[in-house]
MOPAC internal coordinates of N, CA, C and O (Angstrom, degrees):
PM7 1SCF
backbone

  N    0.0000 0     0.00 0     0.00 0    0    0    0
  C    1.4577 1     0.00 0     0.00 0    1    0    0
  C    1.5274 1   108.91 1     0.00 0    2    1    0
  O    1.2310 1   120.38 1   -45.42 1    3    2    1
  N    1.3176 1   116.88 1   134.58 1    3    2    1
  C    1.4597 1   119.25 1  -175.94 1    5    3    2
  C    1.5309 1   112.91 1   -87.26 1    6    5    3
  O    1.2310 1   121.05 1    -0.10 1    7    6    5
  N    1.3305 1   115.61 1   179.90 1    7    6    5
  C    1.4615 1   122.15 1  -175.22 1    9    7    6
  C    1.5304 1   113.07 1   -61.70 1   10    9    7
  O    1.2310 1   120.76 1   142.24 1   11   10    9
  N    1.3177 1   116.16 1   -37.76 1   11   10    9
  C    1.4718 1   120.17 1  -177.51 1   13   11   10
  C    1.5262 1   110.47 1   -63.65 1   14   13   11
  O    1.2310 1   121.00 1   131.50 1   15   14   13
  N    1.3346 1   115.70 1   -48.50 1   15   14   13
  C    1.4595 1   119.47 1  -179.98 1   17   15   14
  C    1.5237 1   111.18 1   -63.45 1   18   17   15
  O    1.2310 1   120.19 1   141.89 1   19   18   17
  N    1.3208 1   117.24 1   -38.11 1   19   18   17
  C    1.4658 1   120.95 1   177.75 1   21   19   18
  C    1.5262 1   110.52 1   -63.41 1   22   21   19
  O    1.2310 1   120.57 1   136.70 1   23   22   21
  N    1.3245 1   116.52 1   -43.30 1   23   22   21
  C    1.4603 1   120.90 1   179.55 1   25   23   22
  C    1.5276 1   111.14 1   -64.62 1   26   25   23
  O    1.2310 1   120.24 1   142.77 1   27   26   25
  N    1.3316 1   117.14 1   -37.23 1   27   26   25
  C    1.4642 1   119.90 1   177.27 1   29   27   26
  C    1.5221 1   110.88 1   -63.92 1   30   29   27
  O    1.2310 1   120.41 1   140.46 1   31   30   29
  N    1.3410 1   116.83 1   -39.54 1   31   30   29
  C    1.4625 1   120.12 1   177.43 1   33   31   30
  C    1.5142 1   111.72 1   -63.41 1   34   33   31
  O    1.2310 1   120.43 1   138.43 1   35   34   33
  N    1.3203 1   116.79 1   -41.57 1   35   34   33
  C    1.4683 1   121.24 1   177.83 1   37   35   34
  C    1.5236 1   110.33 1   -65.03 1   38   37   35
  O    1.2310 1   120.52 1   138.00 1   39   38   37
  N    1.3303 1   116.61 1   -42.00 1   39   38   37
  C    1.4654 1   121.08 1  -179.66 1   41   39   38
  C    1.5298 1   110.72 1   -63.50 1   42   41   39
  O    1.2310 1   120.23 1   142.60 1   43   42   41
  N    1.3224 1   117.17 1   -37.40 1   43   42   41
  C    1.4701 1   120.27 1   178.58 1   45   43   42
  C    1.5148 1   110.37 1   -64.74 1   46   45   43
  O    1.2310 1   120.66 1   136.50 1   47   46   45
  N    1.3327 1   116.34 1   -43.50 1   47   46   45
  C    1.4652 1   119.84 1   179.00 1   49   47   46
  C    1.5228 1   111.24 1   -62.73 1   50   49   47
  O    1.2310 1   120.65 1   147.86 1   51   50   49
  N    1.3255 1   116.35 1   -32.14 1   51   50   49
  C    1.4573 1   121.07 1   178.58 1   53   51   50
  C    1.5163 1   113.81 1   -82.76 1   54   53   51
  O    1.2310 1   119.67 1   176.48 1   55   54   53
  N    1.3139 1   118.24 1    -3.52 1   55   54   53
  C    1.4644 1   121.53 1   178.93 1   57   55   54
  C    1.5190 1   113.59 1    78.09 1   58   57   55
  O    1.2310 1   120.19 1  -154.68 1   59   58   57
  N    1.3278 1   117.25 1    25.32 1   59   58   57
  C    1.4621 1   120.99 1  -177.44 1   61   59   58
  C    1.5174 1   113.71 1  -103.40 1   62   61   59
  O    1.2310 1   120.11 1  -165.17 1   63   62   61
  N    1.3228 1   117.39 1    14.83 1   63   62   61
  C    1.4649 1   121.54 1  -179.08 1   65   63   62
  C    1.5192 1   109.57 1  -131.74 1   66   65   63
  O    1.2310 1   121.19 1   -42.00 1   67   66   65
  N    1.3241 1   115.33 1   138.00 1   67   66   65
  C    1.4607 1   121.63 1   170.16 1   69   67   66
  C    1.5173 1   107.03 1  -112.33 1   70   69   67
  O    1.2310 1   120.84 1   -53.12 1   71   70   69
  N    1.3226 1   116.00 1   126.88 1   71   70   69
  C    1.4540 1   121.09 1  -174.48 1   73   71   70
  C    1.5208 1   109.75 1  -106.20 1   74   73   71
  O    1.2310 1   121.05 1   -45.55 1   75   74   73
  N    1.3239 1   115.60 1   134.45 1   75   74   73
  C    1.4561 1   121.17 1   175.30 1   77   75   74
  C    1.5095 1   112.84 1   108.46 1   78   77   75
  O    1.2310 1   121.91 1   -18.70 1   79   78   77
  N    1.3056 1   113.96 1   161.30 1   79   78   77
  C    1.4652 1   122.13 1  -175.15 1   81   79   78
  C    1.5297 1   111.87 1   -62.13 1   82   81   79
  O    1.2310 1   120.42 1   126.23 1   83   82   81
  N    1.3321 1   116.80 1   -53.77 1   83   82   81
  C    1.4717 1   120.34 1  -175.60 1   85   83   82
  C    1.5242 1   112.15 1   -64.22 1   86   85   83
  O    1.2310 1   120.33 1   135.03 1   87   86   85
  N    1.3305 1   116.97 1   -44.97 1   87   86   85
  C    1.4647 1   120.63 1  -179.69 1   89   87   86
  C    1.5268 1   110.87 1   -63.66 1   90   89   87
  O    1.2310 1   120.68 1   141.89 1   91   90   89
  N    1.3217 1   116.30 1   -38.11 1   91   90   89
  C    1.4613 1   120.65 1   178.88 1   93   91   90
  C    1.5278 1   110.81 1   -65.25 1   94   93   91
  O    1.2310 1   120.31 1   135.14 1   95   94   93
  N    1.3267 1   117.01 1   -44.86 1   95   94   93
  C    1.4693 1   119.69 1   179.70 1   97   95   94
  C    1.5235 1   111.41 1   -62.99 1   98   97   95
  O    1.2310 1   119.87 1   142.02 1   99   98   97
  N    1.3296 1   117.86 1   -37.98 1   99   98   97
  C    1.4632 1   121.01 1   177.68 1  101   99   98
  C    1.5244 1   110.10 1   -61.86 1  102  101   99
  O    1.2310 1   120.39 1   135.59 1  103  102  101
  N    1.3370 1   116.86 1   -44.41 1  103  102  101
  C    1.4681 1   120.46 1   178.66 1  105  103  102
  C    1.5202 1   112.30 1   -63.60 1  106  105  103
  O    1.2310 1   120.62 1   138.74 1  107  106  105
  N    1.3290 1   116.42 1   -41.26 1  107  106  105
  C    1.4623 1   119.74 1   179.71 1  109  107  106
  C    1.5266 1   110.36 1   -63.04 1  110  109  107
  O    1.2310 1   120.75 1   132.46 1  111  110  109
  N    1.3156 1   116.16 1   -47.54 1  111  110  109
  C    1.4626 1   120.52 1  -176.15 1  113  111  110
  C    1.5256 1   112.69 1   -68.63 1  114  113  111
  O    1.2310 1   120.05 1   154.46 1  115  114  113
  N    1.3408 1   117.51 1   -25.54 1  115  114  113
  C    1.4648 1   119.69 1   177.97 1  117  115  114
  C    1.5361 1   111.47 1   -97.11 1  118  117  115
  O    1.2310 1   120.51 1  -167.06 1  119  118  117
  N    1.3268 1   116.64 1    12.94 1  119  118  117
  C    1.4733 1   124.01 1   178.00 1  121  119  118
  C    1.5252 1   113.55 1    56.56 1  122  121  119
  O    1.2310 1   119.94 1  -147.73 1  123  122  121
  N    1.3170 1   117.72 1    32.27 1  123  122  121
  C    1.4641 1   121.76 1   176.36 1  125  123  122
  C    1.5195 1   111.70 1   -94.60 1  126  125  123
  O    1.2310 1   120.25 1   164.41 1  127  126  125
  N    1.3112 1   117.12 1   -15.59 1  127  126  125
  C    1.4530 1   121.55 1  -174.33 1  129  127  126
  C    1.5219 1   111.37 1   -83.77 1  130  129  127
  O    1.2310 1   120.64 1   -55.89 1  131  130  129
  N    1.3395 1   116.37 1   124.11 1  131  130  129
  C    1.4649 1   121.47 1   175.34 1  133  131  130
  C    1.5290 1   110.61 1   -89.84 1  134  133  131
  O    1.2310 1   120.79 1   148.48 1  135  134  133
  N    1.3485 1   116.10 1   -31.52 1  135  134  133
  C    1.4553 1   121.07 1  -178.50 1  137  135  134
  C    1.5143 1   108.89 1  -156.60 1  138  137  135
  O    1.2310 1   120.79 1   -42.51 1  139  138  137
  N    1.3232 1   116.09 1   137.49 1  139  138  137
  C    1.4599 1   122.11 1   175.61 1  141  139  138
  C    1.5136 1   107.70 1  -110.12 1  142  141  139
  O    1.2310 1   120.77 1   -49.36 1  143  142  141
  N    1.3128 1   116.14 1   130.64 1  143  142  141
  C    1.4546 1   122.10 1   178.27 1  145  143  142
  C    1.5177 1   108.69 1  -108.42 1  146  145  143
  O    1.2310 1   120.74 1   -56.27 1  147  146  145
  N    1.3243 1   116.20 1   123.73 1  147  146  145
  C    1.4635 1   122.37 1   176.71 1  149  147  146
  C    1.5231 1   108.36 1  -109.48 1  150  149  147
  O    1.2310 1   120.28 1   -47.70 1  151  150  149
  N    1.3143 1   117.07 1   132.30 1  151  150  149
  C    1.4637 1   119.81 1   174.92 1  153  151  150
  C    1.5199 1   108.53 1   -67.65 1  154  153  151
  O    1.2310 1   120.57 1   -39.30 1  155  154  153
  N    1.3195 1   116.51 1   140.70 1  155  154  153
  C    1.4641 1   119.85 1  -177.61 1  157  155  154
  C    1.5295 1   111.80 1   -66.28 1  158  157  155
  O    1.2310 1   120.22 1   156.32 1  159  158  157
  N    1.3376 1   117.18 1   -23.68 1  159  158  157
  C    1.4617 1   119.90 1   178.69 1  161  159  158
  C    1.5291 1   112.76 1  -102.69 1  162  161  159
  O    1.2310 1   120.44 1  -160.49 1  163  162  161
  N    1.3407 1   116.77 1    19.51 1  163  162  161
  C    1.4635 1   120.54 1   173.26 1  165  163  162
  C    1.5217 1   108.45 1   -67.86 1  166  165  163
  O    1.2310 1   120.46 1   -20.78 1  167  166  165
  N    1.3182 1   116.74 1   159.22 1  167  166  165
  C    1.4638 1   119.75 1  -178.48 1  169  167  166
  C    1.5313 1   110.29 1   -64.87 1  170  169  167
  O    1.2310 1   121.09 1   -28.43 1  171  170  169
  N    1.3082 1   115.53 1   151.57 1  171  170  169
  C    1.4655 1   120.56 1  -179.58 1  173  171  170
  C    1.5211 1   111.48 1   -60.61 1  174  173  171
  O    1.2310 1   120.58 1   142.88 1  175  174  173
  N    1.3228 1   116.50 1   -37.12 1  175  174  173
  C    1.4647 1   120.81 1   179.82 1  177  175  174
  C    1.5307 1   110.26 1   -64.09 1  178  177  175
  O    1.2310 1   120.31 1   135.48 1  179  178  177
  N    1.3149 1   117.02 1   -44.52 1  179  178  177
  C    1.4644 1   121.08 1   178.86 1  181  179  178
  C    1.5242 1   110.20 1   -61.93 1  182  181  179
  O    1.2310 1   120.44 1   132.39 1  183  182  181
  N    1.3222 1   116.76 1   -47.61 1  183  182  181
  C    1.4652 1   120.70 1   179.32 1  185  183  182
  C    1.5187 1   111.10 1   -58.12 1  186  185  183
  O    1.2310 1   120.98 1   132.12 1  187  186  185
  N    1.3234 1   115.73 1   -47.88 1  187  186  185
  C    1.4594 1   121.18 1  -177.00 1  189  187  186
  C    1.5340 1   110.76 1   -61.82 1  190  189  187
  O    1.2310 1   120.22 1   134.40 1  191  190  189
  N    1.3278 1   117.19 1   -45.60 1  191  190  189
  C    1.4648 1   120.86 1  -178.45 1  193  191  190
  C    1.5249 1   112.32 1   -65.98 1  194  193  191
  O    1.2310 1   120.37 1   135.95 1  195  194  193
  N    1.3272 1   116.89 1   -44.05 1  195  194  193
  C    1.4635 1   120.57 1  -179.30 1  197  195  194
  C    1.5209 1   110.21 1   -67.08 1  198  197  195
  O    1.2310 1   119.93 1   136.93 1  199  198  197
  N    1.3272 1   117.75 1   -43.07 1  199  198  197
  C    1.4556 1   120.71 1   178.93 1  201  199  198
  C    1.5231 1   111.46 1   -62.53 1  202  201  199
  O    1.2310 1   120.28 1   142.46 1  203  202  201
  N    1.3333 1   117.07 1   -37.54 1  203  202  201
  C    1.4616 1   121.30 1   178.53 1  205  203  202
  C    1.5267 1   110.66 1   -62.37 1  206  205  203
  O    1.2310 1   120.60 1   133.02 1  207  206  205
  N    1.3398 1   116.46 1   -46.98 1  207  206  205
  C    1.4643 1   120.76 1  -179.19 1  209  207  206
  C    1.5313 1   110.06 1   -67.09 1  210  209  207
  O    1.2310 1   120.01 1   140.31 1  211  210  209
  N    1.3241 1   117.58 1   -39.69 1  211  210  209
  C    1.4667 1   120.68 1   177.24 1  213  211  210
  C    1.5222 1   111.10 1   -60.48 1  214  213  211
  O    1.2310 1   120.70 1   137.08 1  215  214  213
  N    1.3213 1   116.28 1   -42.92 1  215  214  213
  C    1.4644 1   120.12 1   178.55 1  217  215  214
  C    1.5254 1   111.57 1   -64.73 1  218  217  215
  O    1.2310 1   120.54 1   142.49 1  219  218  217
  N    1.3215 1   116.58 1   -37.51 1  219  218  217
  C    1.4666 1   120.71 1   178.87 1  221  219  218
  C    1.5172 1   111.88 1   -63.81 1  222  221  219
  O    1.2310 1   120.32 1   139.35 1  223  222  221
  N    1.3228 1   116.99 1   -40.65 1  223  222  221
  C    1.4594 1   122.25 1  -174.59 1  225  223  222
  C    1.5339 1   113.08 1  -103.19 1  226  225  223
  O    1.2310 1   119.96 1  -167.77 1  227  226  225
  N    1.3148 1   117.68 1    12.23 1  227  226  225
  C    1.4693 1   123.65 1   179.04 1  229  227  226
  C    1.5249 1   112.54 1    54.50 1  230  229  227
  O    1.2310 1   120.47 1  -136.93 1  231  230  229
  N    1.3132 1   116.70 1    43.07 1  231  230  229
  C    1.4676 1   122.12 1   177.32 1  233  231  230
  C    1.5257 1   108.92 1   -96.86 1  234  233  231
  O    1.2310 1   120.83 1   -36.25 1  235  234  233
  N    1.3315 1   116.01 1   143.75 1  235  234  233
  C    1.4630 1   120.53 1   178.11 1  237  235  234
  C    1.5240 1   108.91 1   -79.40 1  238  237  235
  O    1.2310 1   121.13 1   -37.03 1  239  238  237
  N    1.3241 1   115.44 1   142.97 1  239  238  237
  C    1.4604 1   119.79 1   174.13 1  241  239  238
  C    1.5163 1   109.42 1  -145.05 1  242  241  239
  O    1.2310 1   121.63 1   -28.67 1  243  242  241
  N    1.3364 1   114.49 1   151.33 1  243  242  241
  C    1.4509 1   120.52 1   175.95 1  245  243  242
  C    1.5214 1   108.72 1  -142.51 1  246  245  243
  O    1.2310 1   121.60 1   -25.38 1  247  246  245
  N    1.3110 1   114.53 1   154.62 1  247  246  245
  C    1.4656 1   120.50 1   172.87 1  249  247  246
  C    1.5102 1   107.03 1   -97.25 1  250  249  247
  O    1.2310 1   121.30 1   -52.39 1  251  250  249
  N    1.3284 1   115.12 1   127.61 1  251  250  249
  C    1.4633 1   118.64 1  -179.31 1  253  251  250
  C    1.5273 1   110.13 1  -153.86 1  254  253  251
  O    1.2310 1   120.86 1   -42.94 1  255  254  253
  N    1.2906 1   115.96 1   137.06 1  255  254  253
  C    1.4603 1   121.87 1   172.53 1  257  255  254
  C    1.5115 1   113.88 1    71.73 1  258  257  255
  O    1.2310 1   121.57 1     3.91 1  259  258  257
  N    1.3114 1   114.60 1  -176.09 1  259  258  257
  C    1.4529 1   122.48 1   177.37 1  261  259  258
  C    1.5144 1   109.05 1  -117.64 1  262  261  259
  O    1.2310 1   121.20 1   -22.65 1  263  262  261
  N    1.3368 1   115.32 1   157.35 1  263  262  261
  C    1.4613 1   121.06 1  -175.63 1  265  263  262
  C    1.5282 1   112.92 1   -53.77 1  266  265  263
  O    1.2310 1   120.44 1   136.67 1  267  266  265
  N    1.3261 1   116.76 1   -43.33 1  267  266  265
  C    1.4619 1   120.34 1  -176.27 1  269  267  266
  C    1.5256 1   111.78 1   -67.79 1  270  269  267
  O    1.2310 1   119.82 1   139.27 1  271  270  269
  N    1.3413 1   117.95 1   -40.73 1  271  270  269
  C    1.4590 1   120.73 1   179.74 1  273  271  270
  C    1.5299 1   111.29 1   -69.04 1  274  273  271
  O    1.2310 1   120.61 1   138.80 1  275  274  273
  N    1.3371 1   116.43 1   -41.20 1  275  274  273
  C    1.4647 1   119.74 1   176.68 1  277  275  274
  C    1.5342 1   109.99 1   -62.42 1  278  277  275
  O    1.2310 1   120.89 1   136.67 1  279  278  277
  N    1.3200 1   115.90 1   -43.33 1  279  278  277
  C    1.4584 1   119.71 1   178.51 1  281  279  278
  C    1.5159 1   112.31 1   -62.20 1  282  281  279
  O    1.2310 1   120.69 1   138.04 1  283  282  281
  N    1.3103 1   116.29 1   -41.96 1  283  282  281
  C    1.4687 1   121.13 1  -177.95 1  285  283  282
  C    1.5264 1   111.61 1   -60.90 1  286  285  283
  O    1.2310 1   120.08 1   135.94 1  287  286  285
  N    1.3270 1   117.45 1   -44.06 1  287  286  285
  C    1.4616 1   119.48 1  -178.21 1  289  287  286
  C    1.5276 1   112.63 1   -75.03 1  290  289  287
  O    1.2310 1   120.25 1   166.04 1  291  290  289
  N    1.3303 1   117.13 1   -13.96 1  291  290  289
  C    1.4639 1   120.94 1  -179.98 1  293  291  290
  C    1.5297 1   112.87 1  -108.29 1  294  293  291
  O    1.2310 1   120.47 1  -173.13 1  295  294  293
  N    1.3360 1   116.71 1     6.87 1  295  294  293
  C    1.4506 1   119.93 1   176.90 1  297  295  294
  C    1.5143 1   114.54 1    77.38 1  298  297  295
  O    1.2310 1   120.30 1  -154.80 1  299  298  297
  N    1.3038 1   117.03 1    25.20 1  299  298  297
  C    1.4668 1   122.54 1   177.83 1  301  299  298
  C    1.5170 1   108.99 1  -124.97 1  302  301  299
  O    1.2310 1   120.65 1    -6.50 1  303  302  301
  N    1.3432 1   116.35 1   173.50 1  303  302  301
  C    1.4711 1   118.59 1   175.44 1  305  303  302
  C    1.5179 1   110.39 1   -76.04 1  306  305  303
  O    1.2310 1   120.47 1   123.07 1  307  306  305
  N    1.3215 1   116.71 1   -56.93 1  307  306  305
  C    1.4656 1   121.28 1   177.89 1  309  307  306
  C    1.5238 1   109.79 1  -137.57 1  310  309  307
  O    1.2310 1   121.06 1   -33.00 1  311  310  309
  N    1.3253 1   115.58 1   147.00 1  311  310  309
  C    1.4642 1   122.33 1   175.71 1  313  311  310
  C    1.5196 1   107.30 1  -136.20 1  314  313  311
  O    1.2310 1   120.32 1   -60.75 1  315  314  313
  N    1.3265 1   116.99 1   119.25 1  315  314  313
  C    1.4653 1   121.39 1  -179.10 1  317  315  314
  C    1.5224 1   112.70 1   -90.91 1  318  317  315
  O    1.2310 1   120.83 1   145.75 1  319  318  317
  N    1.3324 1   116.01 1   -34.25 1  319  318  317
  C    1.4616 1   119.76 1  -176.18 1  321  319  318
  C    1.5225 1   108.90 1  -147.78 1  322  321  319
  O    1.2310 1   121.44 1   -37.66 1  323  322  321
  N    1.3444 1   114.85 1   142.34 1  323  322  321
  C    1.4579 1   119.70 1   177.25 1  325  323  322
  C    1.5113 1   109.22 1  -148.63 1  326  325  323
  O    1.2310 1   121.33 1   -20.65 1  327  326  325
  N    1.3215 1   115.06 1   159.35 1  327  326  325
  C    1.4531 1   121.89 1  -178.13 1  329  327  326
  C    1.5219 1   108.93 1  -122.09 1  330  329  327
  O    1.2310 1   120.64 1   -47.91 1  331  330  329
  N    1.3143 1   116.38 1   132.09 1  331  330  329
  C    1.4617 1   121.84 1   177.85 1  333  331  330
  C    1.5251 1   107.72 1  -103.37 1  334  333  331
  O    1.2310 1   120.48 1   -52.29 1  335  334  333
  N    1.3269 1   116.69 1   127.71 1  335  334  333
  C    1.4605 1   120.64 1  -174.78 1  337  335  334
  C    1.5285 1   113.35 1  -103.03 1  338  337  335
  O    1.2310 1   119.86 1   173.18 1  339  338  337
  N    1.3231 1   117.87 1    -6.82 1  339  338  337
  C    1.4590 1   121.05 1  -179.97 1  341  339  338
  C    1.5277 1   110.16 1   -97.83 1  342  341  339
  O    1.2310 1   120.53 1   -52.21 1  343  342  341
  N    1.3193 1   116.59 1   127.79 1  343  342  341
  C    1.4630 1   121.76 1  -175.93 1  345  343  342
  C    1.5256 1   112.25 1   -64.45 1  346  345  343
  O    1.2310 1   119.86 1   139.18 1  347  346  345
  N    1.3307 1   117.86 1   -40.82 1  347  346  345
  C    1.4639 1   121.40 1  -177.97 1  349  347  346
  C    1.5299 1   111.73 1   -67.51 1  350  349  347
  O    1.2310 1   120.47 1   139.21 1  351  350  349
  N    1.3092 1   116.71 1   -40.79 1  351  350  349
  C    1.4694 1   119.99 1   178.26 1  353  351  350
  C    1.5223 1   110.25 1   -67.07 1  354  353  351
  O    1.2310 1   120.49 1   139.50 1  355  354  353
  N    1.3176 1   116.67 1   -40.50 1  355  354  353
  C    1.4708 1   120.30 1   178.68 1  357  355  354
  C    1.5235 1   110.44 1   -62.40 1  358  357  355
  O    1.2310 1   119.71 1   135.97 1  359  358  357
  N    1.3257 1   118.15 1   -44.03 1  359  358  357
  C    1.4648 1   119.51 1  -179.78 1  361  359  358
  C    1.5244 1   111.42 1   -68.12 1  362  361  359
  O    1.2310 1   119.85 1   145.27 1  363  362  361
  N    1.3286 1   117.90 1   -34.73 1  363  362  361
  C    1.4641 1   121.17 1   176.18 1  365  363  362
  C    1.5290 1   110.39 1   -60.89 1  366  365  363
  O    1.2310 1   120.95 1   134.91 1  367  366  365
  N    1.3175 1   115.78 1   -45.09 1  367  366  365
  C    1.4667 1   120.00 1  -178.76 1  369  367  366
  C    1.5243 1   110.36 1   -66.08 1  370  369  367
  O    1.2310 1   119.81 1   135.66 1  371  370  369
  N    1.2991 1   117.97 1   -44.34 1  371  370  369
  C    1.4673 1   121.24 1   179.42 1  373  371  370
  C    1.5306 1   110.38 1   -61.03 1  374  373  371
  O    1.2310 1   119.99 1   138.24 1  375  374  373
  N    1.3252 1   117.63 1   -41.76 1  375  374  373
  C    1.4640 1   121.46 1  -177.52 1  377  375  374
  C    1.5125 1   113.67 1   -73.86 1  378  377  375
  O    1.2310 1   119.50 1   159.25 1  379  378  377
  N    1.3297 1   118.55 1   -20.75 1  379  378  377
  C    1.4494 1   120.90 1  -176.48 1  381  379  378
  C    1.5168 1   114.70 1  -106.30 1  382  381  379
  O    1.2310 1   120.04 1  -172.75 1  383  382  381
  N    1.3088 1   117.52 1     7.25 1  383  382  381
  C    1.4636 1   119.96 1   177.28 1  385  383  382
  C    1.5156 1   108.74 1   -87.68 1  386  385  383
  O    1.2310 1   120.10 1   180.00 1  387  386  385

């Protein structure tokens, strides 16, 4: 497991991640989201909708990893989209991709 996945696991334990489509949109709309992570194999509809909302609210987003790997590091089966609310963790992920 690489550094990014390890950091996501630490961020989840610290309560700095919201997992799932609805939770992510709530964070984006309330300007709590520092970075949105989309799985590269997420559905096109999910990607399109999340990117649209991110563009509306000037939120950063990136495509990274696959649903199964993201889910594994966060203690779930699959995760298509998540929101990171901590600025330092978001900058670490951006700098290490």
